[in-house]
Each structure stands twice: as structure tokens, then as C-alpha cells.
C-alpha positions as a Python dict, from the first residue, in 0.01 Angstrom:
ca = {
    (1, 'M'): (0, 0, 0),
    (2, 'A'): (42, -109, 361),
    (3, 'T'): (-4, -472, 252),
    (4, 'I'): (266, -439, -15),
    (5, 'Y'): (497, -271, 236),
    (6, 'H'): (431, -547, 486),
    (7, 'L'): (499, -814, 222),
    (8, 'A'): (821, -644, 111),
    (9, 'T'): (936, -615, 471),
    (10, 'L'): (858, -982, 528),
    (11, 'M'): (1050, -1086, 216),
    (12, 'L'): (1347, -872, 319),
    (13, 'F'): (1341, -1027, 666),
    (14, 'C'): (1332, -1378, 515),
    (15, 'F'): (1622, -1289, 283),
    (16, 'I'): (1827, -1157, 576),
    (17, 'Q'): (1749, -1471, 775),
    (18, 'L'): (1843, -1695, 481),
    (19, 'S'): (2164, -1502, 417),
    (20, 'F'): (2258, -1519, 786),
    (21, 'S'): (2181, -1891, 789),
    (22, 'E'): (2398, -1950, 483),
    (23, 'L'): (2676, -1741, 636),
    (24, 'V'): (2667, -1948, 955),
    (25, 'Q'): (2669, -2275, 759),
    (26, 'E'): (2965, -2165, 547),
    (27, 'Q'): (3189, -2098, 846),
    (28, 'P'): (3405, -2408, 898),
    (29, 'L'): (3480, -2552, 1239),
    (30, 'V'): (3845, -2469, 1303),
    (31, 'L'): (4052, -2599, 1593),
    (32, 'K'): (4351, -2369, 1620),
    (33, 'Y'): (4692, -2515, 1700),
    (34, 'H'): (4841, -2331, 1998),
    (35, 'N'): (5200, -2453, 1938),
    (36, 'G'): (5221, -2685, 2238),
    (37, 'P'): (5348, -3045, 2245),
    (38, 'L'): (5120, -3330, 2137),
    (39, 'L'): (5139, -3697, 2241),
    (40, 'K'): (5298, -3877, 1949),
    (41, 'G'): (5484, -4204, 1897),
    (42, 'K'): (5437, -4505, 2126),
    (43, 'I'): (5212, -4429, 2422),
    (44, 'T'): (5136, -4665, 2709),
    (45, 'V'): (4784, -4656, 2851),
    (46, 'N'): (4775, -4765, 3217),
    (47, 'L'): (4438, -4854, 3369),
    (48, 'I'): (4315, -4796, 3723),
    (49, 'W'): (3990, -4984, 3785),
    (50, 'Y'): (3824, -4809, 4079),
    (51, 'G'): (3536, -5016, 4215),
    (52, 'K'): (3394, -5343, 4093),
    (53, 'F'): (3406, -5438, 3725),
    (54, 'T'): (3339, -5784, 3586),
    (55, 'P'): (3610, -5954, 3379),
    (56, 'I'): (3386, -5913, 3072),
    (57, 'Q'): (3352, -5540, 3130),
    (58, 'R'): (3726, -5501, 3165),
    (59, 'S'): (3794, -5701, 2849),
    (60, 'I'): (3553, -5483, 2645),
    (61, 'I'): (3752, -5172, 2739),
    (62, 'V'): (4098, -5332, 2708),
    (63, 'D'): (4007, -5468, 2363),
    (64, 'F'): (3888, -5122, 2261),
    (65, 'I'): (4214, -4950, 2355),
    (66, 'N'): (4423, -5219, 2188),
    (67, 'S'): (4201, -5198, 1879),
    (68, 'L'): (4293, -4834, 1821),
    (69, 'S'): (4644, -4912, 1696),
    (70, 'S'): (4586, -5265, 1569),
    (71, 'D'): (4549, -5386, 1212),
    (72, 'K'): (4399, -5716, 1324),
    (73, 'A'): (4040, -5602, 1273),
    (74, 'S'): (3981, -5743, 925),
    (75, 'M'): (3636, -5590, 879),
    (76, 'V'): (3573, -5229, 784),
    (77, 'P'): (3497, -4979, 913),
    (78, 'S'): (3757, -5043, 1183),
    (79, 'T'): (3840, -4882, 1516),
    (80, 'S'): (4198, -4826, 1396),
    (81, 'S'): (4080, -4633, 1088),
    (82, 'W'): (3896, -4395, 1322),
    (83, 'W'): (4213, -4346, 1528),
    (84, 'K'): (4422, -4278, 1216),
    (85, 'I'): (4254, -3937, 1192),
    (86, 'T'): (4487, -3831, 1476),
    (87, 'E'): (4781, -3881, 1236),
    (88, 'K'): (4661, -3576, 1043),
    (89, 'Y'): (4744, -3355, 1339),
    (90, 'K'): (5103, -3226, 1361),
    (91, 'G'): (5372, -3475, 1459),
    (92, 'G'): (5257, -3801, 1299),
    (93, 'S'): (5099, -4106, 1457),
    (94, 'S'): (5010, -4192, 1816),
    (95, 'T'): (5032, -4566, 1884),
    (96, 'L'): (4846, -4680, 2195),
    (97, 'A'): (4893, -5003, 2391),
    (98, 'V'): (4753, -5110, 2727),
    (99, 'G'): (5027, -5124, 2991),
    (100, 'K'): (4981, -5187, 3362),
    (101, 'Q'): (4647, -5237, 3533),
    (102, 'I'): (4551, -5188, 3898),
    (103, 'L'): (4228, -5318, 4054),
    (104, 'L'): (4100, -5106, 4343),
    (105, 'E'): (3788, -5303, 4428),
    (106, 'N'): (3787, -5200, 4795),
    (107, 'Y'): (3717, -4829, 4726),
    (108, 'P'): (4025, -4695, 4912),
    (109, 'L'): (3905, -4333, 4880),
    (110, 'G'): (3537, -4414, 4935),
    (111, 'K'): (3248, -4413, 4691),
    (112, 'F'): (3246, -4038, 4631),
    (113, 'L'): (3554, -3899, 4460),
    (114, 'K'): (3632, -3528, 4452),
    (115, 'N'): (3834, -3365, 4175),
    (116, 'P'): (4170, -3374, 4361),
    (117, 'H'): (4131, -3752, 4403),
    (118, 'L'): (4165, -3809, 4028),
    (119, 'P'): (4526, -3693, 3974),
    (120, 'A'): (4614, -3844, 4313),
    (121, 'L'): (4505, -4187, 4192),
    (122, 'T'): (4720, -4156, 3880),
    (123, 'S'): (5030, -4099, 4094),
    (124, 'K'): (5045, -4477, 4125),
    (125, 'F'): (5208, -4464, 3781),
    (126, 'N'): (5500, -4244, 3681),
    (127, 'G'): (5657, -4194, 3345),
    (128, 'V'): (5643, -3994, 3026),
    (129, 'D'): (5465, -4103, 2708),
    (130, 'T'): (5184, -4249, 2918),
    (131, 'I'): (4814, -4188, 2966),
    (132, 'N'): (4682, -4304, 3303),
    (133, 'V'): (4313, -4385, 3284),
    (134, 'I'): (4087, -4401, 3591),
    (135, 'L'): (3770, -4601, 3532),
    (136, 'T'): (3506, -4577, 3806),
    (137, 'S'): (3233, -4838, 3851),
    (138, 'K'): (2860, -4765, 3842),
    (139, 'D'): (2834, -4728, 4222),
    (140, 'V'): (3106, -4462, 4246),
    (141, 'A'): (2999, -4097, 4237),
    (142, 'V'): (3247, -3838, 4112),
    (143, 'E'): (3227, -3463, 4161),
    (144, 'G'): (3062, -3304, 3857),
    (145, 'F'): (2981, -3644, 3701),
    (146, 'C'): (2667, -3537, 3516),
    (147, 'M'): (2822, -3220, 3381),
    (148, 'R'): (3107, -3390, 3197),
    (149, 'C'): (3088, -3777, 3201),
    (150, 'G'): (3468, -3781, 3204),
    (151, 'T'): (3767, -3549, 3192),
    (152, 'H'): (4136, -3532, 3104),
    (153, 'G'): (4424, -3338, 3254),
    (154, 'S'): (4793, -3344, 3333),
    (155, 'T'): (5010, -3378, 3643),
    (156, 'R'): (5375, -3313, 3716),
    (157, 'V'): (5599, -3623, 3710),
    (158, 'G'): (5834, -3603, 4007),
    (159, 'R'): (5986, -3262, 4077),
    (160, 'G'): (6090, -3180, 3723),
    (161, 'P'): (5911, -2992, 3444),
    (162, 'V'): (5781, -3309, 3277),
    (163, 'R'): (5408, -3361, 3294),
    (164, 'G'): (5207, -3680, 3257),
    (165, 'T'): (4848, -3708, 3136),
    (166, 'Y'): (4542, -3872, 3286),
    (167, 'I'): (4181, -3945, 3198),
    (168, 'W'): (3880, -4021, 3413),
    (169, 'V'): (3569, -4194, 3277),
    (170, 'G'): (3277, -4318, 3487),
    (171, 'N'): (3022, -4594, 3432),
    (172, 'S'): (2694, -4409, 3382),
    (173, 'E'): (2456, -4707, 3389),
    (174, 'T'): (2283, -4567, 3698),
    (175, 'Q'): (2425, -4212, 3703),
    (176, 'C'): (2315, -3965, 3435),
    (177, 'P'): (2270, -4223, 3156),
    (178, 'G'): (2059, -3969, 2966),
    (179, 'Q'): (2368, -3750, 2931),
    (180, 'C'): (2661, -3990, 2951),
    (181, 'A'): (2527, -4312, 2789),
    (182, 'W'): (2330, -4157, 2501),
    (183, 'P'): (2248, -4284, 2239),
    (184, 'F'): (2213, -4614, 2432),
    (185, 'H'): (1969, -4447, 2673),
    (186, 'Q'): (1683, -4198, 2637),
    (187, 'P'): (1826, -3845, 2637),
    (188, 'I'): (1739, -3629, 2935),
    (189, 'Y'): (1672, -3333, 2704),
    (190, 'G'): (1566, -3288, 2343),
    (191, 'P'): (1386, -3528, 2108),
    (192, 'Q'): (1293, -3853, 2281),
    (193, 'T'): (1403, -4089, 2007),
    (194, 'P'): (1427, -4462, 2089),
    (195, 'P'): (1770, -4554, 2229),
    (196, 'L'): (2007, -4767, 2024),
    (197, 'V'): (2099, -5118, 2134),
    (198, 'A'): (2447, -5122, 2288),
    (199, 'P'): (2694, -5323, 2073),
    (200, 'N'): (2844, -5511, 2370),
    (201, 'G'): (2516, -5551, 2555),
    (202, 'D'): (2619, -5320, 2839),
    (203, 'V'): (2475, -4967, 2833),
    (204, 'G'): (2713, -4841, 3102),
    (205, 'V'): (3033, -4981, 2950),
    (206, 'D'): (2938, -4903, 2590),
    (207, 'G'): (2868, -4548, 2708),
    (208, 'M'): (3212, -4547, 2871),
    (209, 'I'): (3366, -4644, 2535),
    (210, 'I'): (3217, -4334, 2369),
    (211, 'N'): (3349, -4108, 2644),
    (212, 'L'): (3687, -4283, 2660),
    (213, 'A'): (3726, -4254, 2282),
    (214, 'T'): (3644, -3883, 2308),
    (215, 'L'): (3898, -3825, 2583),
    (216, 'L'): (4177, -4030, 2423),
    (217, 'G'): (4139, -3827, 2103),
    (218, 'N'): (4131, -3502, 2301),
    (219, 'T'): (4433, -3603, 2512),
    (220, 'V'): (4676, -3686, 2231),
    (221, 'T'): (4585, -3369, 2037),
    (222, 'N'): (4564, -3133, 2338),
    (223, 'P'): (4748, -3294, 2629),
    (224, 'F'): (4858, -2978, 2814),
    (225, 'N'): (4596, -2718, 2713),
    (226, 'N'): (4818, -2571, 2441),
    (227, 'G'): (4755, -2811, 2153),
    (228, 'Y'): (4453, -2813, 1921),
    (229, 'F'): (4129, -2656, 2044),
    (230, 'Q'): (3873, -2386, 1981),
    (231, 'G'): (3753, -2138, 2240),
    (232, 'P'): (3892, -2071, 2589),
    (233, 'A'): (4165, -2302, 2721),
    (234, 'N'): (3968, -2373, 3039),
    (235, 'A'): (3659, -2483, 2844),
    (236, 'P'): (3788, -2590, 2502),
    (237, 'L'): (3624, -2763, 2211),
    (238, 'E'): (3873, -3038, 2128),
    (239, 'A'): (3931, -3298, 1856),
    (240, 'V'): (3633, -3516, 1946),
    (241, 'S'): (3432, -3304, 2190),
    (242, 'A'): (3388, -3052, 1907),
    (243, 'C'): (3186, -3320, 1726),
    (244, 'T'): (2961, -3435, 2013),
    (245, 'G'): (2653, -3636, 1917),
    (246, 'M'): (2774, -3729, 1566),
    (247, 'F'): (2817, -4099, 1492),
    (248, 'G'): (2712, -4136, 1129),
    (249, 'S'): (2612, -3937, 822),
    (250, 'G'): (2301, -3724, 851),
    (251, 'S'): (2333, -3674, 1226),
    (252, 'Y'): (2167, -3378, 1397),
    (253, 'P'): (2089, -3295, 1762),
    (254, 'G'): (1900, -3591, 1905),
    (255, 'Y'): (1977, -3819, 1607),
    (256, 'P'): (2314, -4001, 1597),
    (257, 'G'): (2312, -4052, 1222),
    (258, 'M'): (2324, -4360, 999),
    (259, 'V'): (2511, -4649, 1162),
    (260, 'L'): (2537, -5024, 1112),
    (261, 'V'): (2299, -5267, 1284),
    (262, 'E'): (2391, -5624, 1379),
    (263, 'K'): (2110, -5840, 1242),
    (264, 'S'): (2120, -6106, 1513),
    (265, 'T'): (2112, -5867, 1811),
    (266, 'G'): (1982, -5537, 1672),
    (267, 'A'): (2291, -5366, 1819),
    (268, 'S'): (2413, -5043, 1661),
    (269, 'Y'): (2782, -4983, 1584),
    (270, 'N'): (3014, -4813, 1337),
    (271, 'A'): (3353, -4971, 1411),
    (272, 'N'): (3497, -5323, 1421),
    (273, 'G'): (3768, -5400, 1674),
    (274, 'I'): (3990, -5693, 1765),
    (275, 'N'): (3848, -6021, 1897),
    (276, 'G'): (3525, -5964, 1706),
    (277, 'R'): (3434, -5656, 1910),
    (278, 'K'): (3202, -5388, 1780),
    (279, 'Y'): (3194, -5029, 1902),
    (280, 'L'): (3008, -4704, 1841),
    (281, 'L'): (3258, -4419, 1806),
    (282, 'P'): (3191, -4045, 1779),
    (283, 'A'): (3306, -3822, 1494),
    (284, 'M'): (3652, -3665, 1513),
    (285, 'W'): (3757, -3329, 1370),
    (286, 'D'): (3969, -3373, 1059),
    (287, 'P'): (4231, -3095, 1031),
    (288, 'Q'): (4269, -3152, 656),
    (289, 'T'): (3904, -3078, 579),
    (290, 'S'): (3804, -2879, 892),
    (291, 'T'): (3500, -3106, 930),
    (292, 'C'): (3379, -3361, 1181),
    (293, 'K'): (3455, -3696, 1020),
    (294, 'T'): (3252, -4007, 1094),
    (295, 'L'): (3335, -4362, 992),
    (296, 'M'): (3012, -4383, 795),
}
């Protein structure tokens, strides 16, 4: 009798577990719209290169940004088709183009930047409908680097109510590559799967592309902390950060999913850009389906 009771209890426990698991799986990921303004229309992306970057490294990133709103990439899947997911958010399309660039190779604020330094650097550019991007080289430490890999925020333009947006992304080749350059580097936690080969042959810069893509998507859909997000406004899950670690179908924690592999180099990618560039881009939340959408 005790054995039967034990078996029945075990079956009931398994049923409850299964039902709870199914319930959790059925709940869709929903980013609520908080009625704030989004960045739509033509947007200029200004670049602040802080530290030393090679011309090749700069061209990889410039080509990526210009690929987002370009139809010149003839091969699919394309970087621009990934960016078109942002059109499904309220307000229509966001067209990005690289604007002004500043090279700060002499480290004017030193090689350790604190959080207040980031918006201060973006004050070199003023204007609405802009995103000012600070890119720090591999020898520049930034407060909280390993906890976030990059960030986005807003600053007041002049003395009026208008606010401008900014992004910071750091080169993680030598700083926290297990967090900020995965899947091109062994992860610091979790399954130790072999790293993928970086599509542009530069683990640090290809890692920057993933984080920059994430932050550009987050910025246009939640520029002032009252756009699309889930959870608290001071620690939100946003358009792309809600889909962290997903690059292709079948992804799960520690596995990026099915992506394309360049036969000649073994490099992994899922998006074609301009000038023959290849990139690996994370999934973005699709408001029409309430799912994280990958290019593959």
C-alpha cells in the first residue's frame, strides 16, 4: 500500500511539474509599450573612437552601421533585414547613417573611464535625431565593463527639454571576453562549448558588433526609458537584450543556435552586409509575434 501511495505521489508530482513547465513555456515574452517617444525616421550615428583602433577595425564597424539601412547587400540573410524588425514597433522605420567621427587616440580622460565620463564625451556632438556612439579600445577600462559590455542612455541637449541619446561599447578582446565576446570566446560560466570563429577575424571587434547591434536596437525602441521594455525601467529587458544568447534556430543557454559557416575560413555568421562584410547578429523581439526572431 505504501509503495502504491509513493508511486501515486510521484506521478502526481511529475504531473504538477510537467503542467508547470508547460505553463511557463506557454507564457509569451511581452515587451510593454510605455507610451514614450521612439527614435524614428532618419537618424545620424556619430562615432567617438576613444583609444587606438586600426583603420580596418573602424571600417568593420562603420560598414556594419551603414549596412543596417542599406539595400546594397545582395546576399540573404542581410543585416538590413534584421534591422527591419524595428519597423514593426510603433512609428515606422528608423534609418541609420554614419555621420561625424572623432578620433581620441591620446586618451584625454585617461585609460579608466567612470560612468559620468560617457555622457560627457558625447557632448562633443549636439542635435536631435542622433545617436552618439562611444567606442573604447581594448586597453581602456570602463566602470562596470564586465557587468554590461556596453550601455545606452540619454542626455539633455542644451538647456531645453530635448534629449539626445548615446551608446557606449567597449572592445573586450582582453577584458571579459568570456562575457562580452561570446560566442567568439569560451564563456566564463556554463557549458564550455568551442568558440565560434569571428566573421571578420577580430574577436574583440566582432564582439563589439554584437553588443553595438543590441544597443542600437534597444536605443531606437526605448530611447528615454519609456518606450518598449519588460520589467523595471532601471533594469529593463529591451528589444534585443530580451533575446540574449540567441543567434540561430535551436539556440539554448551556452549554444548560439544554427548559423552559417564560411567554408574558406570556418567563420560563423548569420548576416551579410555591404562591401562583402559578414556579421553575427543576435535575435530581436518581434512585437507582431511576441517572440525572439533570428535571421535563421
